N, C-alpha and C positions, 0 to 999 in steps of 0.2 A: 504494500500500500504506500503510495507516495507520502512524503513528509512535507508539511506546509510551514513556511516561515513568513511572517508579516513584517514589512518595512514601511516606515513613513518617509516620504521624500523630504529631504532637508534643503534649505535654500542654497547652501554652498555646493550642492550636487548639480546645479543647473548650468546650462550653457548660455551663451548670449541671447538665445531665443526663448529663454525661460522654460526649456525642456530639460529633463534629466539628460546629462551628457552621456553619450553612448558608452564611454569607458566605465562609467559608474555602474552600469548594469553588471559588468563582470564582477565587481565587488559584491553586489547584491547576490548574484548567483553563487559565488564562492562562500559567502556567509551562510547561505541556505544549505549548501552541500555539507559544510562543516557541522551545522546543526543537525542535519539528517544523520550523519555518521555518529554524532554524540548520542542521538536518540536510540541507537542500537548498541551503545556501549563502547564506541571507538572515538572518543574525543581526542583533541590534539595532544594532550598530555600522555594518554595511553599510547598513541601512535609513536610518539617520540621515545617513550620509555621502552617500547618493544623494538626500537631501532629501525623503523621503516618510515618512509615518506610516501605520500600520494602526490604525484605530480601530473600536471596537465600535459598531454602529448598532442592533442588535437582538439580544436574547438571551432564551432560554427554557430553564429548567432544571426537571428533575423528579428528586425524591429518592425512592429506592426503599427504602432501609434505612439506618440510621445506621452510621457508621464510628466506631471507638473507638481509644483510645490504643494506640500500638504497631503497629497494623494496617498492613500494606503494601498500598498502593493502586496499581493499574495503570491508567494513564490512556491511552486511545488517542485520537488526533487524526486525523480524516479530512476531507479536502476533499470536499465534496458538489458544489459548482458554483463556477466562476470566470468572471467577466466582466471587462470593461475596468476597472471601478472597484470592484466589489464581489465578495465571495466568501462562500460559505456553508460552514460547518463543522459536523461532528457529533463530539462527544466523549463518551466513556463512561468512567466510573470503575468498576472491578471489584476485588473482593477474593476470592481463591480461585475465580475464575470467576463469582462472583455479582455481578450488577449492583447498584451502590450508588447511582450518580447518572448522569444523562445531560444533555447540553447541546446545544442547537441555537443557532448563532450566525451572524449576518451581520456581516461586517467591511467597511469601506470604506477606500480609499486616499485620503489627503489630502496636501496640501503642509504646510509648517510653520505656516501660518495657519489650517489647518482646512478649506480649500477642497477639494472633491472634485477628484481628478486621476486620469488614466489610469495604469494600472500601468506602471512603467518597463520598458524593453526587457529581455526575458529573464525577468522575474518570473513571468509566467503559465506559461511553459514549465518554470521551475524548480520550481514547486509542484505541477505535474501528477502527479508520482509519489506524492503524498500522497492522491490521489483514491481514494475508496472502491471 
């Protein structure tokens, strides 16, 4: 089941056109993924303590309409596929049920030096409830 995170647009996230700057959405999406992982027991502290990192290896975003100051955005994070080293995610940002932005992301598990590494025991099973 997808995990949901809510974010309220802040004034300093706006571009000169009074819309959320496109780069800010990546921060929203990352925050939502981190919260989704924490919801299944893999917060950043645990990841670090177990000696692995989750890094983005590919990302594609599509912006459907601008978000503006004060708007409450609902971000859903869903696991699409998980393998020994990589996972694919789909995230959507909505406001009032209307699609604002969508992201498709591939993440990889690495050790502290950036070398690919298999998921630690229990990790793939823990994230399975986030599957679409």
